[in-house]
C-alpha positions in Angstrom: -20.3 12.0 32.0 -18.3 14.8 33.4 -14.6 15.5 32.9 -14.1 14.3 36.5 -15.6 10.9 35.6 -13.7 10.5 32.4 -10.3 11.7 33.5 -9.8 12.2 37.3 -11.9 9.4 38.6 -11.4 6.9 35.8 -8.4 4.6 36.2 -6.5 2.1 34.1 -8.1 -1.2 34.8 -5.7 -4.0 35.8 -8.4 -6.6 36.1 -12.1 -7.0 35.4 -15.3 -8.5 36.9 -16.9 -11.3 34.9 -19.8 -9.0 33.9 -20.2 -9.3 30.1 -20.1 -6.3 27.7 -23.0 -6.6 25.3 -22.6 -6.0 21.6 -24.9 -3.0 21.5 -22.7 -1.3 24.0 -19.6 -2.0 21.9 -21.4 -0.5 18.9 -22.3 2.6 20.9 -18.7 3.0 21.9 -17.7 2.9 18.2 -20.5 5.2 17.1 -19.3 7.8 19.7 -15.6 7.4 19.0 -15.9 7.7 15.3 -17.0 11.3 15.7 -13.6 12.4 17.0 -11.6 14.5 14.5 -8.8 13.2 12.4 -6.8 15.1 9.8 -8.8 15.3 6.6 -11.3 13.0 8.2 -9.1 10.1 7.3 -10.4 7.8 10.1 -7.7 5.1 9.7 -8.4 3.4 13.1 -9.9 -0.1 13.0 -11.1 -2.1 15.9 -11.0 -5.9 16.3 -13.2 -7.0 19.3 -12.0 -10.3 20.9 -15.1 -11.3 22.8 -14.5 -15.0 23.5 -11.8 -16.9 25.4 -11.0 -18.6 22.1 -10.4 -15.3 20.3 -8.2 -14.0 23.1 -6.2 -17.2 23.1 -4.9 -16.2 19.7 -3.2 -13.3 21.5 -1.4 -15.5 24.0 1.9 -16.0 22.1 2.2 -12.3 21.6 1.5 -11.0 25.1 4.1 -10.0 27.7 4.0 -12.0 31.0 2.5 -9.0 32.9 -0.4 -8.7 30.4 -1.3 -12.3 30.0 -3.6 -13.1 32.9 -5.6 -9.8 32.7 -6.1 -10.2 29.0 -7.2 -13.8 29.2 -9.8 -12.9 31.8 -11.0 -9.6 30.3 -14.6 -9.6 28.9 -13.3 -8.0 25.7 -9.9 -7.2 24.3 -9.7 -4.7 21.5 -6.9 -4.7 18.9 -6.7 -1.0 17.9 -5.2 -1.2 14.4 -4.6 1.1 11.5 -5.7 0.6 7.9 -2.7 1.1 5.7 -5.1 1.8 2.8 -7.4 4.1 4.7 -7.2 6.5 1.7 -9.5 4.2 -0.4 -12.4 5.6 1.6 -11.4 9.3 1.0 -13.9 9.9 -1.8 -16.6 8.8 0.7 -15.4 10.8 3.8 -13.6 13.9 2.4 -15.3 16.8 0.6 -12.5 17.5 -2.0 -11.3 15.4 -5.0 -7.8 14.2 -5.1 -7.3 13.2 -1.5 -7.1 9.5 -2.2 -4.5 10.0 -4.9 -2.4 12.3 -2.7 -2.1 9.6 -0.1 -1.9 6.7 -2.6 1.0 8.4 -4.4 3.0 9.2 -1.2 3.5 6.1 1.0 5.5 8.1 3.6 2.6 10.6 4.0 0.0 7.8 4.1 2.0 5.8 6.8 2.5 8.9 9.0 -1.1 9.9 8.6 -2.4 6.4 9.4 -0.2 6.1 12.5 -0.9 9.5 14.0 -4.6 9.5 13.3 -5.1 5.8 14.1 -3.6 6.5 17.5 -6.0 9.4 17.9 -8.9 7.1 17.0 -7.8 4.6 19.7 -7.7 7.5 22.3 -11.2 8.6 21.2 -12.3 5.0 21.6 -11.1 4.8 25.2 -12.7 8.1 26.1 -16.0 6.9 24.5 -15.8 3.7 26.4 -15.3 5.6 29.7 -18.1 8.0 28.8 -20.4 5.0 28.4 -19.4 3.4 31.7 -16.7 0.9 30.7 -13.2 0.6 32.1 -10.2 0.4 29.9 -6.8 -1.2 30.3 -4.6 -0.1 27.4 -1.4 -2.1 26.7 1.6 -1.9 24.5 3.3 -4.9 26.1 3.0 -7.3 23.2 4.7 -8.4 20.1 3.2 -6.4 17.3 4.6 -8.7 14.6 3.0 -11.8 16.2 -0.4 -10.0 16.5 -0.2 -8.8 12.9 0.7 -12.4 11.7 -2.2 -13.9 13.7 -4.9 -11.4 12.9 -3.8 -9.4 9.8 -1.8 -11.7 7.6 -2.6 -9.7 4.4 -0.8 -6.7 6.0 -3.5 -4.2 5.2 -4.3 -3.6 8.9 -1.5 -3.1 11.4 -1.8 -3.5 15.2 -1.2 -0.3 17.1 -2.1 -1.2 20.7 -4.4 -3.3 22.8 -7.2 -2.3 25.1 -8.8 -4.7 27.7 -12.4 -3.5 28.1 -15.1 -4.2 30.6 -16.1 -3.4 34.2 -13.0 -3.0 36.3 -12.3 -4.8 39.5 -11.3 -2.0 41.9 -9.5 -4.5 44.1 -6.9 -4.9 41.4 -6.1 -1.2 40.8 -2.6 0.0 41.3 -2.1 3.3 43.2 -2.4 6.3 40.9 1.0 7.3 39.6 2.1 11.0 39.6 1.4 13.2 36.6 3.7 15.9 35.3 2.9 19.5 36.4 2.0 22.1 33.8 5.5 23.7 34.2 7.1 20.4 33.5 5.1 19.5 30.4 4.2 22.8 28.9 5.9 25.8 27.4 4.4 29.2 26.7 6.0 31.2 23.9 
């Protein structure tokens, strides 16, 4: 897909058709998204695919009112999470010794790295989904503590944000909101 299709033409989906999203396509999205760069190749993002109404019902108590109906009717809702112990995989994914120990021995560094790079992973995931023809509806309107309690009671993974995923219903799109101009958002030094 072109940058036009991924950025300018793509929209945040506010509702979806009932067309299912097959598992092989979800796997393709992950296979593409995992190639996005993270610092020291840490890859702390984790994805929980809620593909059934029963699975999405577990989110109900945590959702804000404005996100409830669209989430319950989405073909797939993805919990984009971070693995707080991502560094256990460092010997497998990083080319130098000692990376695991440097994160394991510095909880503040590990937390900041997981948060920053896990969010990057979620962004790559949405771009990969768009590149493969899916529409995304990212959300932060939910109670993270309730999602963590329902899905990650051991505390290792922590919810970051949610993404409804499928084939968008264009009739439910909001008008596109303005974007800041270069001069408003950028500084040249």
